[in-house]
PLY file of the C-alpha trace (Angstrom):
ply
format ascii 1.0
element vertex 553
property float x
property float y
property float z
element edge 552
property int vertex1
property int vertex2
end_header
-36.18 -6.05 -15.65
-33.91 -3.05 -15.20
-35.40 0.24 -14.14
-35.02 3.12 -16.56
-32.24 4.65 -14.47
-30.43 1.34 -14.10
-30.70 0.66 -17.81
-29.37 4.13 -18.57
-26.52 3.82 -16.12
-25.47 0.30 -17.15
-25.35 -1.31 -13.74
-23.05 -4.32 -13.94
-24.09 -7.78 -12.83
-22.91 -8.16 -9.21
-22.32 -11.92 -9.09
-19.42 -12.15 -11.54
-16.59 -9.72 -12.18
-14.21 -10.01 -15.10
-10.62 -8.82 -15.35
-8.84 -8.33 -18.64
-5.35 -9.64 -19.20
-3.90 -6.15 -19.30
-5.19 -5.46 -15.81
-8.06 -3.24 -16.97
-11.17 -3.75 -14.95
-14.33 -4.95 -16.58
-15.69 -4.57 -13.07
-16.22 -1.04 -11.79
-14.56 -1.86 -8.50
-11.28 -3.41 -9.59
-9.04 -0.72 -8.16
-9.41 2.06 -5.69
-7.37 4.09 -8.10
-6.04 3.52 -11.60
-2.93 5.25 -10.41
-1.81 8.12 -12.55
1.79 8.91 -13.23
0.67 12.53 -13.20
-2.37 13.86 -11.40
-4.86 15.13 -13.95
-5.00 18.58 -12.47
-1.25 19.10 -12.39
0.57 21.09 -15.09
2.49 17.97 -16.12
-0.64 16.02 -17.02
-1.10 18.04 -20.22
-2.74 15.16 -22.13
-4.67 12.10 -21.07
-5.34 9.13 -23.36
-7.95 6.42 -23.01
-9.10 4.18 -25.83
-8.94 6.20 -29.08
-9.43 9.49 -27.24
-7.02 12.18 -26.11
-8.00 14.91 -23.67
-6.10 18.17 -23.38
-6.33 19.51 -19.84
-5.03 22.97 -20.68
-7.30 23.43 -23.72
-10.32 21.65 -22.19
-10.78 19.68 -25.39
-11.44 16.04 -26.25
-10.26 14.63 -29.57
-10.49 11.35 -31.46
-8.16 10.67 -34.39
-7.13 14.35 -34.30
-10.77 15.44 -34.61
-12.13 17.56 -31.74
-15.24 16.04 -30.18
-18.12 18.37 -29.27
-18.51 18.21 -25.50
-20.35 20.56 -23.20
-18.69 22.23 -20.23
-20.66 20.25 -17.62
-19.90 16.94 -19.32
-16.22 17.92 -19.54
-16.14 18.71 -15.80
-17.73 15.34 -15.04
-15.18 13.57 -17.27
-12.29 15.32 -15.53
-13.66 14.37 -12.10
-13.89 10.73 -13.15
-10.41 10.72 -14.73
-8.89 12.30 -11.63
-10.13 9.25 -9.74
-9.88 6.62 -12.47
-10.68 3.20 -11.01
-12.27 4.72 -7.91
-15.93 5.19 -7.16
-16.90 8.87 -7.32
-20.13 9.69 -5.53
-22.98 11.45 -7.32
-22.72 14.35 -4.88
-19.02 14.78 -5.68
-19.73 14.87 -9.42
-22.51 17.39 -8.93
-20.22 19.57 -6.80
-17.58 19.46 -9.54
-19.89 20.30 -12.44
-22.23 22.68 -10.57
-20.05 24.21 -7.82
-22.40 27.10 -7.03
-25.76 25.68 -8.03
-28.13 23.20 -6.40
-29.33 20.62 -8.95
-31.12 17.30 -8.88
-29.51 13.97 -9.78
-31.55 14.00 -12.97
-29.33 16.77 -14.34
-26.26 14.65 -13.62
-27.78 11.69 -15.48
-28.56 13.86 -18.50
-24.96 15.07 -18.82
-23.55 11.60 -18.13
-25.76 10.27 -20.91
-24.38 12.94 -23.26
-20.82 12.09 -22.21
-21.37 8.39 -22.77
-22.87 9.09 -26.18
-19.86 11.19 -27.18
-17.50 8.42 -26.08
-19.50 5.65 -27.71
-19.67 3.99 -24.32
-20.95 0.44 -24.67
-20.42 0.26 -28.44
-18.20 -2.46 -29.92
-17.36 -3.72 -26.46
-15.85 -0.40 -25.33
-16.71 0.49 -21.73
-15.58 3.68 -20.04
-18.01 4.74 -17.31
-19.81 2.32 -15.00
-22.49 2.91 -12.42
-21.85 1.38 -9.01
-25.31 0.85 -7.68
-26.02 2.93 -4.61
-22.51 4.44 -4.55
-21.76 6.51 -7.66
-19.79 6.22 -10.89
-16.35 4.92 -11.87
-14.10 5.42 -14.91
-12.97 1.85 -15.59
-10.95 2.02 -18.83
-7.12 2.12 -18.74
-5.81 5.69 -18.64
-2.42 6.98 -19.82
-1.12 10.33 -18.62
1.21 12.09 -21.01
3.41 14.72 -19.32
4.17 18.12 -20.76
7.47 18.58 -22.54
10.30 18.78 -19.99
11.78 22.13 -19.09
15.17 21.93 -20.77
16.27 25.13 -19.07
16.39 23.31 -15.76
19.92 22.62 -14.58
18.88 19.11 -13.63
17.15 18.22 -16.91
18.03 14.74 -18.11
19.17 13.61 -14.68
15.88 12.12 -13.49
16.52 8.50 -12.54
13.05 7.40 -11.40
12.21 3.77 -12.11
8.84 3.34 -13.85
5.75 3.68 -11.69
2.96 1.11 -11.86
0.37 1.93 -14.50
-2.29 0.81 -12.05
-2.15 0.89 -8.27
-4.73 -0.63 -5.99
-5.82 0.82 -2.69
-3.18 3.54 -2.33
-4.53 6.40 -4.45
-5.61 8.54 -1.53
-2.25 8.07 0.20
-0.34 9.25 -2.88
-2.57 12.31 -3.24
-2.11 13.16 0.44
1.70 12.99 0.24
1.69 15.12 -2.90
-0.47 17.66 -1.08
2.00 17.75 1.81
4.91 18.34 -0.56
3.05 21.15 -2.29
2.36 22.82 1.06
6.10 22.88 1.86
6.31 19.80 4.07
9.96 19.11 3.36
10.67 15.79 5.09
8.20 12.92 4.87
8.80 9.29 5.82
6.54 6.48 4.63
6.69 3.82 7.35
5.31 0.30 7.18
6.00 -3.41 7.25
8.07 -5.09 4.58
6.18 -5.71 1.34
3.35 -3.35 2.22
3.98 -1.08 -0.79
6.15 1.79 0.47
8.37 1.93 -2.61
5.41 1.72 -4.97
3.76 4.67 -3.25
6.99 6.69 -3.23
7.53 6.14 -6.96
3.98 7.23 -7.74
4.49 10.36 -5.67
7.77 11.05 -7.48
6.27 10.71 -10.94
3.26 12.77 -9.90
5.42 15.69 -8.73
7.94 15.88 -11.59
6.39 19.11 -12.85
6.37 20.64 -9.36
10.14 20.14 -9.14
10.91 20.94 -12.82
12.01 17.36 -13.32
14.46 17.38 -10.40
13.20 14.21 -8.71
15.89 11.70 -7.76
15.51 8.11 -6.55
18.12 6.60 -4.21
17.88 2.82 -3.70
19.56 2.32 -0.33
18.78 -1.42 -0.25
21.93 -1.87 -2.34
24.07 -0.01 0.18
25.74 -2.18 2.78
27.75 0.32 4.84
27.08 3.74 6.39
29.93 5.40 4.57
28.37 4.46 1.21
25.11 6.35 1.77
26.28 9.87 0.91
27.97 8.53 -2.22
24.77 6.74 -3.27
22.81 10.00 -2.93
25.44 11.96 -4.88
25.49 9.32 -7.63
21.68 9.35 -7.89
21.61 13.08 -8.67
24.25 12.60 -11.38
27.44 13.65 -9.61
30.70 11.87 -10.43
31.32 8.94 -8.04
35.04 9.70 -7.73
34.47 13.03 -5.97
36.80 13.60 -3.02
34.02 15.17 -0.96
30.65 13.96 -2.27
28.85 15.64 0.64
30.06 19.12 -0.24
29.46 18.57 -3.96
25.94 17.33 -3.23
25.19 20.38 -1.11
26.41 22.76 -3.83
24.45 20.93 -6.52
21.15 20.89 -4.61
21.39 24.52 -3.42
20.86 25.67 -6.99
17.47 24.03 -7.50
14.18 22.92 -6.02
14.37 19.14 -5.86
12.79 16.03 -4.38
15.11 13.24 -3.22
13.50 9.86 -2.55
15.53 7.79 -0.06
14.18 4.26 -0.43
14.69 1.42 2.09
16.48 3.31 4.85
15.99 0.89 7.73
19.38 -0.84 7.66
21.28 2.48 7.51
18.72 4.50 9.45
21.18 6.45 11.61
23.37 7.89 8.87
20.37 8.42 6.57
18.65 10.45 9.28
21.78 12.58 9.72
22.05 13.25 5.97
18.34 14.05 5.62
18.44 16.44 8.57
21.59 18.15 7.26
20.13 18.63 3.76
16.81 20.00 5.02
18.60 22.49 7.30
21.11 23.66 4.69
19.29 23.49 1.35
16.21 25.74 1.43
14.37 24.14 -1.50
15.18 20.47 -0.91
12.34 18.05 -0.18
12.98 14.51 1.03
10.65 11.52 0.85
12.00 8.48 2.70
10.68 4.93 2.94
11.59 2.84 5.94
10.29 0.28 8.39
10.82 2.86 11.13
10.82 6.69 11.28
14.01 8.73 10.87
13.20 10.66 14.07
14.63 14.02 13.05
13.13 17.49 13.59
10.45 18.46 11.07
9.79 14.88 9.95
6.21 13.99 9.09
5.49 10.27 9.28
2.87 8.53 7.19
2.29 4.98 8.37
1.18 2.70 5.55
-1.27 0.09 6.78
-2.22 -3.25 5.18
-4.86 -3.23 2.47
-8.38 -3.67 3.78
-9.59 -7.29 3.64
-13.14 -8.68 3.76
-14.21 -9.72 7.28
-15.18 -13.30 7.98
-18.80 -13.82 6.99
-20.86 -16.71 5.63
-20.64 -17.02 1.85
-19.81 -13.48 0.72
-20.53 -12.67 -2.92
-18.00 -11.52 -5.51
-19.38 -7.99 -5.43
-19.04 -7.89 -1.64
-15.40 -9.03 -1.50
-14.36 -6.89 -4.47
-15.31 -3.84 -2.45
-12.00 -4.43 -0.60
-8.67 -3.40 -2.19
-6.85 -6.57 -1.07
-9.22 -8.69 -3.16
-9.06 -6.31 -6.10
-5.25 -6.52 -6.05
-5.38 -10.32 -5.98
-7.85 -10.45 -8.88
-5.83 -8.03 -11.00
-2.55 -9.91 -10.44
-4.16 -13.26 -11.31
-5.47 -11.65 -14.49
-2.04 -10.28 -15.37
-0.56 -13.80 -15.15
-3.37 -15.91 -16.56
-5.37 -13.69 -18.89
-9.00 -12.74 -18.43
-10.07 -13.79 -14.93
-13.67 -14.14 -13.78
-14.24 -14.02 -10.03
-17.58 -15.57 -9.24
-19.49 -16.05 -6.04
-18.19 -19.61 -5.58
-14.55 -18.53 -5.31
-15.19 -15.23 -3.49
-14.97 -16.75 0.03
-11.67 -18.47 -0.85
-10.07 -15.29 -2.17
-11.26 -13.40 0.91
-9.64 -16.07 3.09
-6.35 -15.80 1.18
-6.23 -12.02 1.67
-7.02 -12.32 5.39
-4.36 -14.98 5.93
-1.84 -12.73 4.22
-2.79 -9.77 6.46
-3.50 -7.49 3.50
0.25 -7.26 2.75
0.50 -6.26 -0.92
3.63 -8.27 -1.72
2.24 -11.40 -0.08
-1.03 -11.06 -2.00
0.82 -10.58 -5.29
2.95 -13.67 -4.66
-0.12 -15.74 -3.78
-1.93 -14.47 -6.87
0.99 -15.59 -9.03
0.62 -19.09 -7.63
-3.15 -19.06 -7.97
-2.82 -18.15 -11.65
-0.92 -21.40 -12.22
-2.30 -23.87 -9.66
-5.73 -22.45 -8.93
-7.32 -20.70 -5.99
-8.26 -23.86 -4.09
-4.68 -25.16 -4.12
-3.40 -21.76 -2.98
-5.77 -21.71 -0.01
-4.67 -25.21 0.97
-0.99 -24.31 0.80
-1.52 -21.21 2.91
-2.30 -23.62 5.74
1.33 -24.68 5.69
3.77 -22.27 7.29
6.65 -23.46 5.12
4.71 -23.17 1.85
3.50 -19.71 2.84
7.04 -18.42 3.20
8.18 -19.99 -0.09
5.70 -18.17 -2.34
7.85 -16.16 -4.73
8.78 -14.68 -8.10
12.17 -14.65 -9.81
12.20 -11.21 -11.42
11.70 -9.07 -8.32
14.31 -7.32 -6.21
16.10 -10.17 -4.35
14.63 -9.17 -0.99
11.11 -9.26 -2.51
11.39 -12.56 -4.39
9.80 -14.54 -1.54
8.12 -13.73 1.75
11.04 -15.43 3.48
13.55 -13.19 1.69
11.53 -10.14 2.66
11.46 -11.17 6.31
15.12 -12.27 6.26
15.98 -8.68 5.30
14.17 -7.35 8.38
15.42 -10.05 10.76
19.05 -9.75 9.69
19.07 -6.06 10.63
17.69 -6.55 14.15
19.78 -6.50 17.29
20.26 -9.82 19.07
17.80 -8.83 21.81
15.17 -7.87 19.21
15.60 -11.21 17.44
15.16 -13.16 20.66
12.05 -11.24 21.71
10.46 -11.46 18.25
10.84 -15.21 17.97
9.64 -15.81 21.54
6.54 -13.66 21.02
5.66 -15.79 17.98
4.16 -18.24 20.50
1.15 -15.90 20.78
-1.47 -16.67 18.16
-3.63 -13.66 18.97
-2.98 -10.35 20.63
-1.15 -9.92 23.92
-0.31 -7.27 26.50
3.10 -6.02 27.57
2.72 -7.94 30.84
2.05 -11.17 28.95
4.99 -10.54 26.62
7.40 -10.03 29.49
6.09 -13.10 31.32
6.68 -15.33 28.30
9.91 -13.79 26.96
11.75 -13.63 30.33
14.01 -16.62 29.97
17.71 -17.41 29.77
18.96 -14.25 31.47
16.71 -11.81 29.59
14.56 -9.66 31.86
11.92 -6.94 31.57
14.50 -4.16 31.26
15.61 -5.67 27.92
12.23 -6.92 26.72
10.31 -3.64 26.89
12.80 -1.61 24.79
12.99 -4.48 22.29
9.19 -4.51 21.90
9.14 -0.75 21.43
11.80 -1.04 18.75
9.97 -3.91 16.99
6.80 -1.80 16.91
8.75 1.11 15.43
10.24 -1.25 12.84
6.75 -2.47 11.85
7.36 -6.08 12.93
4.85 -5.90 15.79
1.50 -4.16 15.49
0.34 -2.08 18.48
-3.08 -0.57 18.96
-4.85 1.09 21.88
-7.51 -0.77 23.83
-9.72 0.58 26.58
-7.64 -1.61 28.94
-4.27 -0.51 27.59
-2.06 -1.11 24.56
-2.27 -4.53 22.92
0.25 -6.11 20.55
0.13 -8.65 17.75
2.39 -10.20 15.14
0.95 -10.28 11.63
0.41 -13.88 10.57
3.16 -13.78 7.93
5.63 -12.40 10.48
4.51 -14.90 13.12
5.00 -17.80 10.69
8.55 -16.64 10.00
9.36 -15.98 13.68
7.94 -19.37 14.63
10.48 -21.00 12.33
13.22 -19.02 14.03
11.89 -20.12 17.43
12.00 -23.77 16.36
15.54 -23.37 15.00
16.70 -21.80 18.27
15.77 -24.87 20.30
13.71 -22.69 22.67
10.24 -23.64 21.49
9.52 -26.17 24.26
10.54 -23.77 27.04
8.75 -20.74 25.56
5.59 -22.77 24.94
5.66 -23.96 28.53
5.99 -20.37 29.79
3.13 -19.30 27.53
0.87 -22.07 28.86
1.88 -21.38 32.45
1.21 -17.64 32.13
-2.18 -18.17 30.52
-3.13 -20.76 33.14
-2.26 -18.40 35.99
-4.14 -15.54 34.40
-7.28 -17.59 33.84
-7.07 -19.04 37.36
-6.99 -15.57 38.90
-10.10 -14.50 36.98
-12.41 -17.49 37.34
-15.43 -15.34 38.09
-14.99 -12.93 35.20
-13.47 -14.68 32.22
-15.11 -12.94 29.32
-14.16 -9.41 28.44
-16.44 -6.86 26.82
-14.28 -6.90 23.69
-15.34 -9.65 21.24
-12.98 -12.59 21.05
-11.08 -11.66 24.20
-10.72 -13.10 27.67
-10.11 -10.88 30.68
-7.04 -12.15 32.47
-6.07 -9.79 35.24
-4.25 -6.82 33.77
-3.97 -8.55 30.41
-6.14 -9.91 27.63
-5.61 -12.96 25.44
-7.26 -13.87 22.20
-9.29 -17.07 22.60
-7.10 -18.76 19.98
-4.23 -18.86 22.48
-6.13 -21.14 24.87
-6.11 -24.31 22.70
-2.50 -23.56 21.75
-1.59 -23.38 25.43
-3.47 -26.61 26.16
-1.58 -28.35 23.37
0 1
1 2
2 3
3 4
4 5
5 6
6 7
7 8
8 9
9 10
10 11
11 12
12 13
13 14
14 15
15 16
16 17
17 18
18 19
19 20
20 21
21 22
22 23
23 24
24 25
25 26
26 27
27 28
28 29
29 30
30 31
31 32
32 33
33 34
34 35
35 36
36 37
37 38
38 39
39 40
40 41
41 42
42 43
43 44
44 45
45 46
46 47
47 48
48 49
49 50
50 51
51 52
52 53
53 54
54 55
55 56
56 57
57 58
58 59
59 60
60 61
61 62
62 63
63 64
64 65
65 66
66 67
67 68
68 69
69 70
70 71
71 72
72 73
73 74
74 75
75 76
76 77
77 78
78 79
79 80
80 81
81 82
82 83
83 84
84 85
85 86
86 87
87 88
88 89
89 90
90 91
91 92
92 93
93 94
94 95
95 96
96 97
97 98
98 99
99 100
100 101
101 102
102 103
103 104
104 105
105 106
106 107
107 108
108 109
109 110
110 111
111 112
112 113
113 114
114 115
115 116
116 117
117 118
118 119
119 120
120 121
121 122
122 123
123 124
124 125
125 126
126 127
127 128
128 129
129 130
130 131
131 132
132 133
133 134
134 135
135 136
136 137
137 138
138 139
139 140
140 141
141 142
142 143
143 144
144 145
145 146
146 147
147 148
148 149
149 150
150 151
151 152
152 153
153 154
154 155
155 156
156 157
157 158
158 159
159 160
160 161
161 162
162 163
163 164
164 165
165 166
166 167
167 168
168 169
169 170
170 171
171 172
172 173
173 174
174 175
175 176
176 177
177 178
178 179
179 180
180 181
181 182
182 183
183 184
184 185
185 186
186 187
187 188
188 189
189 190
190 191
191 192
192 193
193 194
194 195
195 196
196 197
197 198
198 199
199 200
200 201
201 202
202 203
203 204
204 205
205 206
206 207
207 208
208 209
209 210
210 211
211 212
212 213
213 214
214 215
215 216
216 217
217 218
218 219
219 220
220 221
221 222
222 223
223 224
224 225
225 226
226 227
227 228
228 229
229 230
230 231
231 232
232 233
233 234
234 235
235 236
236 237
237 238
238 239
239 240
240 241
241 242
242 243
243 244
244 245
245 246
246 247
247 248
248 249
249 250
250 251
251 252
252 253
253 254
254 255
255 256
256 257
257 258
258 259
259 260
260 261
261 262
262 263
263 264
264 265
265 266
266 267
267 268
268 269
269 270
270 271
271 272
272 273
273 274
274 275
275 276
276 277
277 278
278 279
279 280
280 281
281 282
282 283
283 284
284 285
285 286
286 287
287 288
288 289
289 290
290 291
291 292
292 293
293 294
294 295
295 296
296 297
297 298
298 299
299 300
300 301
301 302
302 303
303 304
304 305
305 306
306 307
307 308
308 309
309 310
310 311
311 312
312 313
313 314
314 315
315 316
316 317
317 318
318 319
319 320
320 321
321 322
322 323
323 324
324 325
325 326
326 327
327 328
328 329
329 330
330 331
331 332
332 333
333 334
334 335
335 336
336 337
337 338
338 339
339 340
340 341
341 342
342 343
343 344
344 345
345 346
346 347
347 348
348 349
349 350
350 351
351 352
352 353
353 354
354 355
355 356
356 357
357 358
358 359
359 360
360 361
361 362
362 363
363 364
364 365
365 366
366 367
367 368
368 369
369 370
370 371
371 372
372 373
373 374
374 375
375 376
376 377
377 378
378 379
379 380
380 381
381 382
382 383
383 384
384 385
385 386
386 387
387 388
388 389
389 390
390 391
391 392
392 393
393 394
394 395
395 396
396 397
397 398
398 399
399 400
400 401
401 402
402 403
403 404
404 405
405 406
406 407
407 408
408 409
409 410
410 411
411 412
412 413
413 414
414 415
415 416
416 417
417 418
418 419
419 420
420 421
421 422
422 423
423 424
424 425
425 426
426 427
427 428
428 429
429 430
430 431
431 432
432 433
433 434
434 435
435 436
436 437
437 438
438 439
439 440
440 441
441 442
442 443
443 444
444 445
445 446
446 447
447 448
448 449
449 450
450 451
451 452
452 453
453 454
454 455
455 456
456 457
457 458
458 459
459 460
460 461
461 462
462 463
463 464
464 465
465 466
466 467
467 468
468 469
469 470
470 471
471 472
472 473
473 474
474 475
475 476
476 477
477 478
478 479
479 480
480 481
481 482
482 483
483 484
484 485
485 486
486 487
487 488
488 489
489 490
490 491
491 492
492 493
493 494
494 495
495 496
496 497
497 498
498 499
499 500
500 501
501 502
502 503
503 504
504 505
505 506
506 507
507 508
508 509
509 510
510 511
511 512
512 513
513 514
514 515
515 516
516 517
517 518
518 519
519 520
520 521
521 522
522 523
523 524
524 525
525 526
526 527
527 528
528 529
529 530
530 531
531 532
532 533
533 534
534 535
535 536
536 537
537 538
538 539
539 540
540 541
541 542
542 543
543 544
544 545
545 546
546 547
547 548
548 549
549 550
550 551
551 552
C-alpha cells in the first residue's frame, strides 16, 4: 500500500520504465534534460508549450485553448523551475528555494502547491502525465516541451541570415554543459572550445548553445561546418559564406571583418581538428579585431590561442559493474537513458525491465559512454534485440560496423568516425596509437615507450606523439597518486588493433608487451598488488590485471 505522500506524489513503479515512440519519457528519469532550444528564463523563450497548455514567461500566465488558467504565484514558480530543467530531477530544496526565496517552509507546503499545480494541469487524467516524483530525490517534468521564441528583431542587420541546423528536441546528459557554456558567453567569455573524442556529442552541444543564445545575439548566430572543408585556404571562405557574404569576394577576410564589426555575433566553428592551425589563426584574429564577436569551436583538440576557454566533454556516465542491477538503477545513468530513448525512437514504445537492465548497462560500458556509439547500438537493438546486440559487441569487427545511412558520412559508422581521426594524424601518431592498442587496460608513459620503441622509433618521438594523441582525445590521461596513467577507450582500441594487424607489426609489438610486463612483474615479486583496485605495482609503472592474460597469450 502506498503512503499518503507517495500516493499524492504518484511515485512510479521502479522495476519497469516505459518510453514512448516520440521519445517522451514515461519514466521520470529518461533524460537529464529535455533540452530546450531556448532556456526558459531567456527573453527568447517567450512561450512554452506542453500538451494542450501554453505558458507565457513574460506575462506569467498559463492558458489552455486560449483560456487563462487560474494558477497561484507559488505554483507558477514551481512550474517554471520544473520547466527550466525539463527531464531532470529537481530536488525539493531547489523547488522550495525557487518558490519561497526568503522564507523557511516545510516540505508540506511544497506538496500542497504541487497538488494544486497537478490539479490545474489535470495531471494523471486521460493518460496525461506531466510531473513525476522521484522517490528520495525530488520531482521531474516528464512531458515533451516546446519552446517558442519571441518574434525576431527585424531591425538587426543580420536578420534572416541565421543558418543554424535544427537542434535536438531532447538531449540526454548534456543539459548542465549547455547551460554552463551559455553562462560563459553571457559573462563575456569570447572564445570557447568544446573538446572531446569523436562521436561524444560536441556538435549537438554547440547547436543547443547556439539556439539557446539567439536572443542574446539578436539572431546573429552563424554555424560553420568545417568538416566539409578540405584545405586551409578554404576556411576563411567557409566562414564568410556562413554569415551570408558572397562567395566570389576578392578578399573574404576583409569583408568578413567589416561585416562582423557592425554587430554582436556568435560564430560556431564546428569540427576544426583537421584545419586546426588556420582555424586558430582566424579565431584569434577575429577576437582581437572585432570587439563584439564571440566564437564557439568544436574540436578534438584545443585551438591554443590567447583567451581560449576549453570545455572538455567527457563520455556519458555508465552504470558500474554490479550483480543484477534493476531498471531503475541503470536508468539513473544518462548513457542508459540515451540508449532507451533511441531504441524507442526506432521501435516504438520500449519497456526496459529488470531482466534486460544488466545487458543494456553492459552495452553502454563496452561503448565507453560515447553518445554516437550508443545511438548506433540502439538502432541495431531496435531491430535485432538487446541480446543480439550484446553478443555482437564481443566482436571487434561487428562493433566498428554499427551504423546508420542518414548521418553525416563521418558519423555513419564507428569506423568512419575513427577513420576521420586517424586520417588526420601524423605518421608518428598513427604508429604510436596502433602499437599502444596492445594494452587492454591502463598504462604508464614508461610502459608505452617500452612497447612502442621499435623499428627506429625512440622515446624522443613517442612522448610527443602520446601528448598529441591525448590532446586530440584519442588517448585518455588521468592523474594517479603514482603519476599519470593512460588508456585507449575500447572503441578506439578496437579500431587501432585492426590497424596494428594490418601493419604486420602485431607479433613484434605483442612480444614487446609481454616482455615488458614480465620484466616489471619479475622486479616486484615481493610487492605485486598496488593499493589501487585492479592494478599491479610494477616498478615505476602500473598495469591493469587484464593485461597479464593477454601477455601470457
